[in-house]
N, C-alpha and C positions, 0 to 999 in steps of 0.2 A: 585758437578758439574752435570748439567742435562746430562742424556743419551738420545741421540735422536734414536729413532727406526723408520726405513722407512720400511712401508709395502708396497712392490713392488719397492724394491731400485734397480731393474735392468731397471726399465723404463728410457728413455733417460734424461728426465728433473729430474727425482728423483735421478739417479746416479750423474748428474751434482751437484745438491743441496747438496747431502751427501758428495762429494768431497769439496764443498765451506766450510761446516761446519767444516769438519776435519782439513782442513788446517788452518782455524782461531782458532784451538785448542780445538775443543769439542769432546766430547766421541760420537761415532757414530757407529750404527750397522743397519741391516736390514734382511729383508726376502723376498723371492721369490721363484719361481719355480726353479728346479733343471737344466733346459735346459739352455746351455750356450748361452749367449749374449754378443756382443762385448762391450756393457756398462757396463759390470761387470769388464773388465780387469784393468782399473785404479783404482777401489775399492780394488782389490786384491793386486795391487802395494802399495797402502797406508796401507795395513794390516787391512783393514775394515771388520769386521766378517760379513758374508752373510749365513743366516739360511734357512732352509725350512720353509714354512708357517706352523705354529702352534700357538694356543692360549695361549700355556706356553710360548712363546717367550716375552709375555707382563708381564712386572712387575711394581711394584709400584715405583714412582719416575721416571719414564720416560716421555718423551714427545713422542707421537705417530705422525709421518707424514704420511699420507695417499696418496697413488698414485690415480689419478683421474680415473683409469680403474677399480677400486675396489669399490663396492657397501657398505653400511653401515651394511648389513648383513654377510660380510667376518668375518670369525671366530676371527681374532685377534682384529678387530674394535669392534666387540660384547663384546670380554673380555675386552678390555680398557674401554668401556662404564659401563660394570658392575663393574669394579674396581673403576670407577670415575676418570681415567686417561684422560687427555686432548688430542683429537684427532684434530690435525689440517690437513686441506686438502693442498696438495702441492701448488696450485696456491695461497691460501690464506696466507700461510707462506712465499711464495716468495715475495708477495705483501707487507708484513710487513717488510721483510729483507731490501729491496732497499732503504727505508727510510732513512737508515744509510748513503747513499752515493749519489752522482751526479749520477741518474740513467738513463740509455739510453737503452729504449726498443727496439728491432727490430720485427718488424710484417709484414705480407704480405702473400698472398696464395702462393707464391714461393719465395726462395731466403732468407729466414729468417736464416738458419744455416750459409750458406756461409757467409753472411754479418754480422752475429754477430761474427765469426770466426775473420774476416777481421778487424772489428770494436775493438774488443778487443786487437788484436795485434798492431794495430795502437796506440790506446790510451796508451797501455802499455809503448810505446817508450817516452811517454811526462809525466805520472804520474802514480804511482800504481794503479792497475785496477784489481777488481775482476771480474769474468765473469761467465756466465752459457749459454752454447751452447747445442743446441738440438741433438747434435751428441753424448750426453753422456760425454761430457768434461766439467769439472767445475775447478775452481781455485779460493781460497780465499787467500786474502792479509789483515792481520790486519789492516794495515796503508792505506788501499785503499782509494783513492779520488773518482774514478770512479766505477761504476757498470754496465755493459753491459749484457744484456740477452735477450734469444729469447723469445718472446711472442706469444703463440699459439692462434689462433682465434677459434680453434674447440669448440664446445659446449660454446662458449663465455667466455672461461676461462680466456682471458686476462682481462676481465672486473674487474678482483681483483686487477689490477694495477693502480696506479696513479704516473707514472714516470715523471721526469723532462722532458725528451725528448722521443719522440717515431718517429722512422723512419718507414715509411710506403713504402713497395717496389711496391707492386701492389694489385689490388683486382681481383680475378677470381673465378668462381665457383668450389668448390671442397667440399668434405666431404657431398655428397648427403644423407648420412644416417642421416644427421642432419639438414642442411641448405635446405630450400626449393627453393630455386634459387639464382640467383646472387643479386637481390634486398635484399633478407635476409642476405647475406654476407655483402653487403655495409652497411646495417643498424648496423651491429655489429662494422664495422670499425667506423662509424660515432658516435656511442655511446662512442667507445674508445677514438675517437678525444676530446671530452668534458672532459676527465679525465686527460689529459695532462697539467703539470703545467708550462712549459717554452717555447717549441716550438714544431712544428711537421716538419719533414723532409721527404716529399713525393714527389714520382716520377710523375712529371706532364705529363709525356708521355702517363700515365694510364688515361682513360677517366673518370674512376670512382673517382678517387683521385682527378681529377680536382674539383669535387663537394664536397669535405670535408669541413666542417663548424667547427670552433673552437673558443675558447675563447682566444687563443694565437696565435703567429704569424705561419703561414704556408709557410715554405720555399720550393720551388720546384726544382727539379733536372731532368736533362734528356737530350736527343738529342735535342729536340725541341728549337727553338729560344726564345720562349715565357718562358722557365725556368729562376729562379733565377741564378742557376748554370748550365751551359751548356757544354757538351763536343763535341768540334769540332776537325776536322782534324784527325779523328780516323785512325790509320795505325796499320793493323794486320799481326802479321808474325809468323812463327813457333815457336817463343820464348816468344810470348805476345802480349800485345797490348799497344800502345803509343797515348795518347790524350792530347789535349790543353783544359784547364778550364777556361772558362769566367764566372765572377761573375757580373750579370746584364750588360752585353755586354762589360765589361772591362777584359782584359786578365789577369789572375791570374798566373797560372803556367803550365808547362809541366810534366804530370805524366806518368811513364811507370809502367806497372803491369806484373807478370809473369803469367799471367791468359790468358783464351781463351774463345772467344764467346762476344756477344753483352752484355748479361746480366751481366758479370763480369765487364766490363766497368760501368754499371749503379750502380752495387754494390760499386764499389770503389768511384763512384761519390758521393754516399750517404755518405759513410765515410769521404770523403774530405768536404762536405757540413757542416756536424757536427762539424767536427775538426775546421773548418774556423769560424764557429759560436762561439766555445769555444776559439778562439784566439790562436790555435796551429799552429806553423810555417810550412809553406809548406815543407820546407826542412825535418823537422821531419817527415811529413806525407809520403813523398817519400821515405825516408830511411827505413820507416817500411813496406811501401807497397812492396818493392823490396825484402823483406825477408820472405814474407808470404809463408808458406808451404802448405796451405789449411787446410780442416777440413775432418774429416772421412766420408767416403762413398759420398764423392762429387767430382767426376772425380778423384778418386783416382787410380794412375796408379802403374802398377807393369809390369816387362818384364821377359819372360821365353822363351828360346830357339827361340829367334827372333820374338816372338809374343808380341804384345802390348796388356796387359789386363788392362781395366778400370771398376772399381766398382763405380757405382753411384745409388743414392737413388731415381732417377727419376721415379716417379709413376702416373703423370699427362701428358696429352699430350703436354702442354706447356713445361714441363721440359724435355721430351723427345725430343722434337726439338731443345732446347738449349743445350742440352749433345752432340747431333749428330752435331750441328753447331761447337761446341767447338773442338770436334773430328777432324773435316774436316779442321780447321784453323791450328791445330797443326800437323796433319799428312795428307797433301792434297794429296800425292802420294799413299796412302793406300786404300785398300778396308775397308769399314766400315760395320761391322757385328754385328747387334743389337740382343742380347739375353734379352729378356723382359718377365718379370713376374708380371702380373696384380695384384693388391692388393686391395681386398675386390670385393665382386661380386656387390654391389650397385654402386661404381665407374666405374666397368667394363661396367656395363648395361648403366650407364648414357653417358659415353663417348665413347662407342663402335666405332662409325664412326670416332670420333677425334682422337682416338689411332691408327686406321688403317692409317689415312693421315699422321700423325706424324711419324709413323714407315716407311712410304714409302720414307722418306728421307736418309735411309739407304742402302746399296748395297745388303745387304742379312738380312733376318729377321728370328729369331727362337723365338718361344713362349713358355713358360712354364706354366704348369697348374696355375690357379688362386689361389693365396694365401688368405685365409680368415682371418677373425680377432677374437677376443673373443667374439664380439658382433654379428658376422656374418659369421658362420660355413658354410652355404651351401646357394645356390642361384639358380636361375631359368635359369641359362645359363652355358655354358663351354667354355673352350678355343677355342673349335672348331668354336663357333659363331664369334670370332675375325679373326681366321685364315682364315675363308671363304671371308673376305673382303679385305685380303691383298695378292696381287699376288706372287706366287712363294715362299711363306713363309712355313716353317715346324713347327710342334710341337715337342719339344725336351723333352727327359727324361735324367737323368743322366746315365742311362745304355746305351745310344747312344749318349754320349757326344763326342766320337771320330769323328762323322761326322763333327765337327767343325775344324777337321785336313786338310780338305779338302781346307780350305782357307789359302793360304801361306803367302801373304804379306798383313796381315790384322791388323786391331785394333777391338778387341773385346769389346763390350760395354755391360757389364752385369747390367741391370737396374731393379730395383724394390725395393719396401718397405718391401717385405717379407724376404725369405730365399735364394734369388738368388744366395746368395755367395756359396750356396752348389755346385751349376752349375761350378762355377768358379773353386771352389777347385777341382772337378772331372775332369775338363778340364786340369788343371795344373798337374794332376797325370798322364795324357796320354802324355803330352809333354816330349819328350826326350831332 
């Protein structure tokens, strides 16, 4: 039996893929830095060995799967090449794996992870489903009919995929360290569209996706009346959202989701559209929607000492707005306190004014120092440049975290793609 070795196994996609291969009966191990990441927890639960990076980890007979963050001169990849061992990049391996199933990719500048989690949960109520979610969650089923997976546009990695279906949630400018602008982002999605085999399910409310060209049917969903699948009569409460779905202007079904914000209605509508296309009963879809518990680091709630704490991956102005909107829907009577840690200097520089505008939707704003990345450790700006644009905001350190205790009946939104969780943990230690 082949031993799969993952170089960079704690990466969100890598961890998920390792879980899938393990669940399907394969031997799996991996290596990474020693710092703890939440993506490694499900690996430990499965008993998957995680080693420190070392060229001696590479042995004859292995198949090495390399994370996209690691260059060809990484010591383990060099050792594999020297020993004549096959090295397969993560996105290439995933592209080959999906050919065994009815494959459903979920891509978009925002909403990929949440929609993939929802899609896999709903499909699982109809037929065996394997899935790979970008929050570090993966599940493999030997007799799976469907394979739902998150497809990331960064560096055009998703062009390694030729799925049966592709959900496209939106097109927005992000990853300014790679993409030259919105036209460059759209060109990546347009190229991806030409690689889909059966159909594209796209948000017709997105002006860029309206221009998508494909060799397969493009089915549009959204709030607008011109969409094939339209959400009407949306009712928002403190327990979730209810909406009617019309298919080409004909009433289909009334759905209820235990989720908050306009974006969650759109995510659910994308799933409903795909399931309708696959002939899955509306009653089955609704039953699964009602039991969805969410995904990691996407409006993940906890409560301590009467305080509501929400951990969210929001790291783009569009996502910050959506998270604040969700909090206001569920907790309309509480103060909304945003604790935001920008992720990467280039993104902070590019969206400096947009970040300020999006954060003004909160009642109080605290900013944490910019979190860099492996590719970008320093920049030409500081958190002070952002704080100057937001009235009455404060820069926060973990040593001063008890300042948050001044907010009594509040919802605390800890937002960012770096290590903003350490601020939440520090705050939890102060709560009596």
